[in-house]
C-alpha positions as CSV (number, residue, x, y, z in Angstrom):
1,M,-0.6,37.9,-150.0
2,S,-2.4,41.2,-150.4
3,A,-6.1,41.4,-151.0
4,K,-7.4,42.6,-154.4
5,L,-11.1,43.2,-154.9
6,D,-12.7,41.6,-158.0
7,T,-15.2,44.3,-159.0
8,E,-17.2,41.9,-161.1
9,K,-17.9,39.4,-158.3
10,N,-17.8,42.0,-155.5
11,I,-15.7,39.7,-153.4
12,P,-12.0,39.6,-152.5
13,D,-9.9,37.6,-155.0
14,Y,-7.1,35.7,-153.3
15,G,-6.1,33.1,-155.8
16,A,-7.1,29.5,-156.3
17,D,-4.9,27.9,-153.7
18,I,-5.9,30.0,-150.7
19,H,-8.6,27.5,-149.7
20,A,-6.2,24.7,-149.0
21,E,-5.2,26.2,-145.7
22,P,-6.5,29.7,-144.8
23,I,-4.0,32.0,-143.2
24,I,-5.7,34.3,-140.7
25,G,-3.8,37.5,-140.2
26,S,-3.2,39.0,-143.6
27,A,-5.3,41.5,-145.4
28,G,-6.5,38.7,-147.8
29,A,-7.2,36.3,-145.0
30,A,-9.0,39.1,-143.0
31,G,-11.7,38.9,-145.6
32,L,-11.4,35.3,-146.7
33,H,-14.6,33.9,-145.4
34,R,-16.4,37.2,-144.6
35,R,-19.7,36.3,-146.2
36,L,-22.3,36.9,-143.4
37,E,-24.7,39.8,-143.9
38,N,-25.9,42.1,-141.2
39,R,-29.3,40.5,-140.9
40,Q,-27.7,37.0,-140.7
41,I,-25.4,38.1,-137.9
42,Q,-28.3,39.6,-135.9
43,L,-30.3,36.4,-136.2
44,I,-27.4,34.1,-135.6
45,A,-26.8,36.0,-132.4
46,I,-30.4,35.4,-131.4
47,G,-30.0,31.8,-132.4
48,G,-27.2,31.3,-130.0
49,S,-28.9,33.2,-127.1
50,I,-32.4,31.7,-127.3
51,G,-32.7,28.0,-126.8
52,T,-34.5,25.5,-124.6
53,A,-33.8,27.5,-121.5
54,V,-36.1,30.5,-122.0
55,F,-39.0,28.3,-123.1
56,V,-38.7,25.1,-121.0
57,S,-35.8,25.0,-118.5
58,I,-36.9,28.3,-117.0
59,G,-39.7,26.3,-115.4
60,A,-37.2,24.8,-113.0
61,G,-36.3,28.2,-111.6
62,L,-39.9,29.1,-111.2
63,A,-40.7,25.9,-109.4
64,K,-37.8,26.3,-106.9
65,G,-37.8,30.1,-106.4
66,G,-41.2,31.5,-107.4
67,P,-42.0,34.4,-109.8
68,G,-40.5,37.1,-107.6
69,S,-37.1,35.4,-107.2
70,L,-37.1,34.4,-110.9
71,F,-37.7,38.0,-112.1
72,L,-35.1,39.4,-109.7
73,A,-32.5,36.8,-110.5
74,Y,-32.8,37.2,-114.2
75,T,-32.8,41.0,-113.9
76,I,-29.7,41.1,-111.7
77,Y,-27.8,38.5,-113.7
78,C,-28.5,40.4,-117.0
79,C,-27.2,43.6,-115.5
80,F,-23.9,42.0,-114.7
81,L,-23.8,40.1,-118.0
82,A,-24.3,43.5,-119.7
83,M,-21.0,44.6,-118.0
84,C,-19.2,41.6,-119.5
85,S,-20.8,42.4,-122.9
86,N,-19.6,45.9,-122.6
87,C,-16.0,44.6,-122.3
88,L,-16.4,42.2,-125.2
89,T,-17.9,44.8,-127.5
90,E,-14.9,47.1,-127.1
91,M,-12.4,44.4,-127.9
92,S,-14.3,42.6,-130.7
93,T,-15.3,45.7,-132.7
94,Y,-11.7,46.8,-132.7
95,M,-10.2,43.4,-133.4
96,P,-12.8,41.2,-135.1
97,V,-10.4,38.2,-135.6
98,N,-11.0,34.6,-136.3
99,G,-11.7,32.8,-132.9
100,G,-13.1,35.9,-131.3
101,F,-12.4,36.4,-127.6
102,I,-10.4,33.1,-127.5
103,R,-7.6,34.4,-129.6
104,L,-7.8,37.8,-127.8
105,A,-7.3,36.0,-124.5
106,G,-4.1,34.3,-125.8
107,K,-2.8,37.4,-127.4
108,W,-3.3,39.9,-124.6
109,V,-3.2,37.8,-121.4
110,D,-1.3,34.6,-121.7
111,D,-1.1,31.8,-124.2
112,A,-2.2,29.4,-121.4
113,W,-5.2,31.7,-120.9
114,G,-6.1,31.4,-124.5
115,F,-5.7,27.7,-124.4
116,T,-8.1,27.5,-121.4
117,A,-10.6,29.9,-123.0
118,G,-10.6,27.8,-126.2
119,W,-11.1,24.4,-124.8
120,N,-13.6,25.6,-122.2
121,F,-15.7,27.3,-124.8
122,F,-15.3,24.4,-127.2
123,L,-16.6,21.9,-124.6
124,Y,-19.4,24.3,-123.6
125,E,-20.6,24.5,-127.2
126,A,-20.0,20.8,-128.0
127,I,-22.0,19.6,-124.9
128,L,-24.9,21.9,-125.8
129,I,-25.4,20.0,-129.1
130,P,-26.5,16.7,-127.4
131,F,-28.4,18.7,-124.8
132,E,-30.6,20.3,-127.5
133,I,-31.1,16.9,-129.3
134,T,-32.2,15.4,-126.0
135,A,-34.6,18.3,-125.5
136,I,-36.1,17.7,-129.0
137,S,-36.8,14.1,-128.1
138,L,-38.6,15.2,-125.0
139,V,-40.6,17.9,-126.8
140,L,-41.7,15.4,-129.5
141,S,-43.0,13.1,-126.7
142,Y,-45.7,15.7,-126.1
143,W,-47.5,14.2,-129.1
144,R,-46.3,10.6,-129.0
145,D,-44.2,8.8,-126.4
146,D,-43.5,5.8,-128.7
147,I,-41.0,7.6,-131.0
148,P,-37.6,5.8,-130.6
149,P,-35.1,8.3,-129.1
150,A,-32.4,6.7,-131.2
151,A,-34.3,7.7,-134.4
152,I,-34.6,11.3,-133.3
153,C,-30.9,11.5,-132.3
154,G,-29.9,10.0,-135.7
155,A,-32.0,12.4,-137.6
156,C,-30.7,15.4,-135.8
157,V,-27.1,14.3,-136.2
158,F,-27.7,13.9,-140.0
159,L,-29.4,17.3,-140.3
160,Y,-26.8,19.2,-138.3
161,G,-24.1,17.6,-140.4
162,A,-25.8,18.5,-143.7
163,L,-26.3,22.1,-142.7
164,N,-22.9,22.7,-141.4
165,I,-20.9,21.0,-144.1
166,L,-22.4,23.6,-146.5
167,A,-20.7,27.0,-147.2
168,V,-20.7,29.7,-144.6
169,K,-23.3,31.7,-146.5
170,A,-25.7,28.8,-146.8
171,Y,-25.4,28.1,-143.1
172,G,-26.0,31.8,-142.3
173,E,-29.2,31.8,-144.5
174,A,-30.5,28.6,-142.9
175,E,-29.9,30.0,-139.4
176,F,-31.5,33.3,-140.4
177,W,-34.8,31.6,-141.0
178,L,-34.6,29.2,-138.1
179,S,-33.8,32.0,-135.7
180,G,-36.6,34.0,-137.1
181,G,-39.0,31.3,-135.8
182,K,-37.7,31.9,-132.3
183,V,-38.5,35.5,-132.4
184,I,-42.0,34.7,-133.6
185,L,-42.5,32.1,-130.8
186,I,-41.3,34.4,-128.0
187,L,-43.4,37.3,-129.1
188,M,-46.4,35.0,-129.5
189,L,-45.9,33.8,-125.9
190,F,-45.6,37.4,-124.6
191,A,-48.8,38.2,-126.4
192,F,-50.5,35.1,-124.9
193,T,-49.4,36.2,-121.5
194,F,-50.9,39.7,-121.8
195,V,-54.1,38.7,-123.5
196,T,-54.9,35.9,-121.1
197,M,-54.0,37.8,-117.9
198,V,-56.6,40.5,-118.8
199,G,-59.3,38.0,-119.4
200,G,-58.8,36.9,-123.0
201,N,-59.2,33.1,-122.3
202,P,-61.9,30.5,-122.5
203,Q,-62.7,30.9,-118.8
204,H,-62.7,34.7,-119.0
205,D,-60.5,34.7,-115.9
206,V,-58.8,38.1,-115.3
207,Y,-56.0,36.5,-113.3
208,G,-53.4,39.3,-113.7
209,F,-50.6,38.9,-111.1
210,R,-52.7,36.5,-109.0
211,H,-49.8,33.9,-108.8
212,W,-47.6,36.5,-107.3
213,N,-50.0,36.7,-104.3
214,N,-51.3,33.1,-104.2
215,P,-49.2,31.0,-103.6
216,G,-46.8,34.0,-103.5
217,A,-43.8,35.6,-105.1
218,F,-41.0,33.8,-103.3
219,A,-40.9,30.0,-102.9
220,E,-38.8,28.0,-100.4
221,W,-36.2,25.5,-101.7
222,I,-34.1,23.1,-99.7
223,S,-34.6,24.9,-96.3
224,T,-37.6,26.7,-94.9
225,G,-38.2,30.3,-93.9
226,N,-36.0,33.2,-95.0
227,L,-33.1,30.9,-95.7
228,G,-35.3,28.7,-97.9
229,R,-36.5,31.7,-99.9
230,F,-32.9,32.9,-100.4
231,E,-32.0,29.4,-101.6
232,G,-34.9,29.6,-104.0
233,F,-33.5,32.9,-105.3
234,L,-30.1,31.1,-105.8
235,A,-31.8,28.4,-107.8
236,C,-33.3,31.1,-110.0
237,L,-29.8,32.7,-110.3
238,W,-28.4,29.3,-111.5
239,S,-31.3,29.2,-114.0
240,A,-30.3,32.6,-115.3
241,G,-26.7,31.6,-115.6
242,F,-27.8,28.8,-117.9
243,A,-30.3,30.8,-119.9
244,C,-28.8,34.2,-120.3
245,V,-26.1,34.1,-122.9
246,G,-25.4,35.7,-126.3
247,P,-22.4,38.2,-126.5
248,E,-19.8,35.5,-127.0
249,Y,-21.6,34.3,-130.2
250,I,-21.3,37.7,-131.8
251,S,-17.6,37.7,-131.0
252,M,-17.2,34.2,-132.6
253,V,-18.8,35.3,-136.0
254,A,-16.9,38.5,-136.2
255,A,-14.3,37.1,-138.5
256,E,-17.0,36.0,-141.0
257,A,-18.9,39.2,-141.2
258,K,-18.7,41.2,-144.5
259,H,-18.2,44.5,-142.8
260,P,-17.0,43.3,-139.4
261,R,-16.7,46.5,-137.4
262,R,-19.9,48.0,-138.6
263,Y,-22.0,44.8,-138.5
264,I,-20.5,43.5,-135.2
265,K,-21.0,46.8,-133.5
266,A,-24.6,46.9,-134.6
267,A,-25.2,43.4,-133.3
268,F,-23.6,44.1,-129.9
269,K,-25.8,47.2,-129.5
270,T,-28.9,45.0,-129.7
271,V,-27.6,42.7,-127.0
272,Y,-29.0,44.9,-124.2
273,V,-32.5,44.9,-125.9
274,R,-32.3,41.1,-126.1
275,F,-31.5,40.9,-122.4
276,I,-34.5,42.9,-121.5
277,V,-37.0,41.4,-124.0
278,F,-36.0,37.8,-124.2
279,F,-34.6,37.0,-120.8
280,I,-36.1,39.4,-118.3
281,G,-39.3,39.4,-120.3
282,S,-39.5,35.6,-120.3
283,A,-38.9,35.5,-116.5
284,L,-41.7,38.0,-115.9
285,C,-44.2,36.3,-118.2
286,C,-43.8,32.7,-117.1
287,G,-44.2,33.8,-113.5
288,I,-47.5,35.5,-114.5
289,V,-49.1,32.6,-116.4
290,C,-48.1,29.7,-114.0
291,A,-48.0,29.3,-110.3
292,Y,-44.8,27.9,-108.8
293,N,-46.7,25.2,-106.9
294,D,-48.6,24.0,-110.0
295,P,-48.7,20.2,-109.7
296,T,-47.4,19.5,-113.3
297,L,-44.5,22.0,-112.8
298,Q,-43.6,20.5,-109.4
299,K,-43.8,16.9,-110.7
300,I,-41.4,17.5,-113.5
301,H,-38.9,19.9,-112.0
302,I,-38.9,19.0,-108.3
303,E,-40.1,15.4,-108.2
304,D,-38.3,14.4,-111.4
305,G,-41.5,13.2,-113.0
306,G,-42.0,12.6,-116.6
307,G,-45.2,14.6,-117.1
308,D,-46.6,14.5,-120.6
309,G,-43.3,15.4,-122.2
310,S,-40.7,18.2,-121.9
311,A,-43.0,20.7,-123.6
312,S,-45.4,20.3,-120.7
313,A,-42.5,21.4,-118.5
314,S,-42.8,24.8,-120.1
315,P,-44.8,27.2,-117.9
316,Y,-46.6,28.5,-121.0
317,V,-47.9,25.1,-122.1
318,I,-48.9,24.3,-118.6
319,A,-50.9,27.6,-118.5
320,M,-52.6,26.8,-121.8
321,S,-53.7,23.4,-120.5
322,N,-55.0,25.0,-117.2
323,L,-57.0,27.6,-119.2
324,A,-58.4,24.8,-121.5
325,I,-57.0,26.4,-124.6
326,D,-56.9,23.9,-127.5
327,G,-54.7,24.1,-130.5
328,L,-52.3,26.7,-129.3
329,P,-50.2,24.3,-127.3
330,H,-49.6,22.2,-130.5
331,L,-48.5,25.3,-132.4
332,V,-46.2,26.3,-129.5
333,N,-44.8,22.8,-129.4
334,A,-44.1,22.9,-133.1
335,L,-42.2,26.2,-132.9
336,L,-40.4,24.9,-129.8
337,I,-38.9,22.1,-132.0
338,T,-37.7,24.6,-134.6
339,S,-36.3,26.8,-131.9
340,I,-34.4,24.0,-130.2
341,F,-33.1,22.6,-133.5
342,S,-31.9,26.1,-134.4
343,A,-29.9,26.4,-131.2
344,G,-28.3,23.0,-131.8
345,N,-27.4,24.1,-135.3
346,T,-25.7,27.3,-134.0
347,Y,-23.7,25.3,-131.4
348,T,-22.5,22.9,-134.1
349,Y,-21.3,25.8,-136.2
350,T,-19.6,27.6,-133.3
351,A,-17.9,24.5,-131.9
352,T,-16.4,23.8,-135.3
353,R,-15.0,27.4,-135.6
354,I,-13.6,27.3,-132.0
355,L,-11.7,24.1,-132.7
356,H,-10.4,25.6,-136.0
357,S,-9.1,28.7,-134.2
358,L,-7.4,26.5,-131.6
359,A,-5.6,24.7,-134.4
360,L,-4.6,28.0,-136.0
361,E,-3.0,29.1,-132.7
362,G,-1.2,25.8,-132.2
363,R,-3.4,24.7,-129.3
364,A,-4.9,21.8,-131.2
365,P,-3.4,19.4,-133.8
366,G,-2.3,21.1,-137.0
367,F,-4.3,18.8,-139.3
368,L,-7.5,20.5,-138.0
369,R,-6.5,23.7,-139.9
370,K,-7.5,22.3,-143.3
371,C,-10.6,23.8,-144.9
372,T,-12.8,22.9,-147.8
373,K,-13.1,25.3,-150.8
374,S,-16.2,26.8,-149.3
375,G,-14.3,27.6,-146.1
376,V,-15.6,24.8,-143.8
377,P,-12.9,23.4,-141.5
378,I,-13.6,19.8,-142.5
379,Y,-11.6,17.9,-139.8
380,C,-12.9,20.2,-137.1
381,F,-16.4,19.5,-138.3
382,L,-15.8,15.7,-138.1
383,V,-14.5,16.0,-134.5
384,V,-17.5,18.1,-133.5
385,M,-19.9,15.7,-135.0
386,I,-18.8,13.1,-132.4
387,F,-20.5,15.0,-129.6
388,P,-24.1,14.8,-130.9
389,F,-23.8,11.1,-130.3
390,L,-23.8,11.7,-126.6
391,S,-27.6,12.3,-127.0
392,F,-27.9,8.5,-127.3
393,L,-27.3,8.4,-123.5
394,Q,-31.0,8.9,-123.1
395,V,-31.6,5.5,-124.6
396,S,-30.4,3.9,-121.4
397,N,-31.1,6.7,-119.0
398,S,-34.2,8.9,-118.6
399,S,-34.1,12.1,-120.7
400,N,-34.6,14.3,-117.6
401,T,-31.5,12.8,-116.0
402,V,-29.4,13.3,-119.0
403,L,-30.6,16.9,-119.3
404,T,-29.8,17.5,-115.6
405,W,-26.2,16.3,-116.1
406,M,-25.6,18.4,-119.2
407,T,-27.3,21.5,-117.7
408,S,-24.9,21.5,-114.8
409,L,-21.8,21.1,-117.0
410,I,-23.0,23.8,-119.5
411,T,-23.9,26.4,-116.8
412,A,-20.5,26.3,-115.1
413,A,-18.6,26.4,-118.5
414,G,-20.8,29.3,-119.7
415,I,-20.1,31.4,-116.6
416,I,-16.3,30.6,-116.9
417,N,-16.5,32.1,-120.4
418,Y,-17.4,35.5,-118.9
419,V,-14.7,35.2,-116.3
420,I,-12.2,34.8,-119.2
421,I,-13.7,37.7,-121.1
422,T,-13.5,40.1,-118.2
423,V,-9.9,39.1,-117.3
424,T,-8.9,39.6,-121.0
425,Y,-10.5,43.1,-121.0
426,I,-8.7,44.1,-117.8
427,F,-5.4,43.1,-119.4
428,F,-6.4,44.9,-122.7
429,Y,-7.3,48.1,-120.7
430,R,-4.0,48.0,-118.7
431,A,-2.1,47.7,-122.0
432,M,-3.8,50.7,-123.5
433,V,-3.0,52.8,-120.4
434,A,0.6,51.7,-120.4
435,Q,1.1,52.4,-124.1
436,N,-0.9,55.7,-124.1
437,F,-3.3,54.2,-126.6
438,D,-6.2,56.6,-127.4
439,R,-9.4,54.8,-126.5
440,N,-11.4,57.5,-128.4
441,S,-10.0,56.1,-131.6
442,L,-11.7,52.8,-131.0
443,P,-14.8,51.9,-133.1
444,Y,-16.6,51.4,-129.8
445,K,-15.6,52.9,-126.5
446,G,-17.1,51.0,-123.5
447,W,-18.8,52.9,-120.8
448,F,-17.7,52.9,-117.1
449,Q,-14.5,51.2,-117.9
450,P,-12.4,49.5,-116.4
451,Y,-14.9,49.2,-113.6
452,C,-17.4,47.2,-115.6
453,G,-14.6,44.7,-116.1
454,Y,-13.7,44.4,-112.4
455,I,-17.3,44.2,-111.2
456,G,-18.3,41.7,-113.9
457,L,-15.3,39.5,-113.0
458,A,-16.1,39.6,-109.3
459,W,-19.7,38.7,-109.9
460,M,-19.1,35.8,-112.4
461,F,-16.3,34.4,-110.3
462,T,-18.5,34.3,-107.2
463,V,-21.4,32.8,-109.0
464,V,-19.4,30.0,-110.6
465,C,-17.8,29.2,-107.2
466,V,-21.1,28.8,-105.4
467,F,-23.0,27.3,-108.3
468,G,-22.9,23.8,-106.8
469,Y,-24.3,25.0,-103.5
470,A,-27.1,22.4,-103.6
471,S,-24.7,19.5,-103.8
472,F,-23.6,20.2,-100.2
473,K,-27.2,20.1,-98.7
474,P,-27.2,17.2,-98.4
475,W,-23.8,16.1,-99.7
476,D,-24.2,14.3,-103.1
477,L,-21.0,13.2,-104.9
478,E,-22.7,12.8,-108.3
479,T,-24.2,16.3,-108.1
480,F,-20.9,17.8,-107.0
481,W,-19.0,16.4,-109.9
482,T,-21.6,17.5,-112.5
483,N,-21.6,21.0,-110.9
484,Y,-17.9,21.4,-110.5
485,T,-16.2,19.4,-113.3
486,M,-15.7,22.4,-115.5
487,V,-14.7,24.6,-112.5
488,I,-11.9,22.1,-111.7
489,L,-11.0,21.5,-115.3
490,A,-10.4,25.2,-116.2
491,P,-7.4,25.7,-113.8
492,V,-6.1,22.3,-114.7
493,L,-6.0,23.4,-118.4
494,F,-4.4,26.7,-117.6
495,I,-1.7,25.4,-115.2
496,G,-1.0,22.3,-117.4
497,W,-0.4,24.4,-120.6
498,K,1.5,27.0,-118.7
499,V,3.9,24.4,-117.2
500,I,4.3,22.4,-120.5
501,K,4.8,25.4,-122.7
502,R,6.4,27.7,-120.1
503,T,4.2,30.6,-121.1
504,K,4.3,34.0,-119.4
505,F,1.7,36.6,-118.7
506,V,1.8,39.4,-121.3
507,K,3.2,42.6,-119.8
508,P,1.0,45.8,-120.4
509,H,3.8,47.6,-122.3
510,E,4.5,44.5,-124.5
511,A,1.0,43.7,-125.5
512,D,0.4,43.9,-129.3
513,L,-2.5,46.3,-129.6
514,I,-2.0,46.8,-133.4
515,W,-2.0,43.1,-134.5
516,E,-4.6,42.6,-137.3
517,A,-6.3,46.1,-137.0
518,P,-4.6,47.7,-140.1
519,E,-5.5,44.7,-142.2
520,V,-9.2,44.7,-141.1
521,T,-9.3,48.5,-141.7
522,A,-7.9,48.1,-145.2
523,Y,-10.3,45.3,-146.0
524,E,-13.3,47.3,-144.9
525,E,-12.3,50.4,-146.8
526,E,-11.7,48.4,-150.0
527,L,-14.9,46.5,-149.8
528,A,-16.9,49.6,-149.0
529,L,-16.0,51.0,-152.5
530,V,-17.8,48.1,-154.3
531,E,-20.2,46.9,-151.7
532,P,-21.2,49.5,-149.1
533,P,-22.5,48.2,-145.8
534,K,-26.2,47.8,-145.4
535,G,-28.5,48.3,-142.4
536,F,-30.5,45.4,-140.9
537,W,-33.9,46.7,-142.3
538,E,-32.4,47.6,-145.6
539,E,-31.3,43.9,-146.1
540,M,-34.6,42.6,-144.7
541,M,-36.8,44.7,-147.0
542,G,-34.6,44.3,-150.1
543,P,-36.4,45.7,-153.2
544,L,-39.0,47.5,-151.0
545,W,-36.2,49.4,-149.4
546,R,-34.8,50.5,-152.8
547,L,-38.3,51.5,-153.9
548,N,-38.6,53.6,-150.8
549,E,-35.3,55.3,-151.6
550,L,-36.5,56.0,-155.1
551,M,-39.8,57.5,-153.8
552,D,-37.8,59.7,-151.4
553,G,-35.6,60.9,-154.2
554,W,-38.6,61.6,-156.5
555,M,-40.4,63.6,-153.7
556,D,-37.2,65.6,-153.0
557,A,-36.9,66.4,-156.7
């Protein structure tokens, strides 16, 4: 079915029956659900990358490794993550297909590799949903500890369901505003750090980098001496592995962007800024405002104490209490709730789309392909909504215990995603070389390639293999399984599918490097005639932007 633009509605017209079961891969399908604006994609990417970790869970890394180890670990990890992002940017801007890097893995590496990528990422996103719900329950306990966890879980399940059953554009608008709250919160905490460290606090204490000197920049964890400080650095590295994410979410929304190559390329370009500002900046700031040996921080993250709620586990809230600042902790706590809720909303959306892409590729039951008229994969949505009910585990176990279980599973699965991405890029690059494909013709040409792919792969593979280091000192079977379940599951998925389906690795000279590229190009060219792409600030400012253009035209005249 060919795409024909309806100039009255400014959207592609594909016929009334197309919604029954979308076919990804034709020109019409290439633009079928492309409704996300540039500003929505940028904020959705932030929504997926900023969650509980940079506000609360980062405190665990500080308590175990100290501010110096935390800053170094986050900086080093982000540098290697940037290499993985560089690989994904080149692939996703050229081939912005439904399913993102998951379908690219199956197309250019091996169908079994795509199967592994899809189910690993699906479980990663699905487990994150109850994780965020559990975190909301803990954050609310900052105000009251008599709120039934079951009531909070039920409310979140209902709200996530309501938001994600709506049309794609409605979801994008909701996530745009929710993610905007995260940006406000993190900038506010950065401002709090600077103002208070130079003396702008009720005690007029110019503490600066005092905590880097007393008790020190590097803490000991598990062992003592230099080995203990190195193990503290490793704890911070695992914290970075959990907190530092983002590029994969841009890849997943590529198929639903109005102008995919332009908007997705712009979103990927801001990834590096987000790494520096959100992740490295957070690691630096929380190490400034709070000492790693603070009694509250140690009680919650080292001694598994309950504290006054999960929000008290945040180094920022602890610092506000220590400085006797009233009111601000309550505002931060309120914004924390919206931030965590936004992250869970993004994970629900992404998990649904992952499962749908698996079904389209024949790696999940065929009935999951069905979509509503607004483009929502209805049966995939219903399957995903089973996972939030895992948050009810906190009813019979402590919330901290449940969060620890989920954090270990999530961290390993997240790092495996980057192993999959780098391997996929290496195969993609080899195919381009074998077929004399001109990389200069790509919408984005990655720098220092293919070496970024090889270095990123080596780093992520090493990190995921030693991630469960702490479970061996001393040996703890429960900790081992929570750390290595996903590491063991990934090769089982790959080998199992390969044996059952008898799949083969794609040879470089046989890889399909054209695939959906012509359809995407045709769609963009046709849409640009009736609805030219807009920049982020042009969409944000709306009428003010157009007024500015009129003023510029008047002054030029």
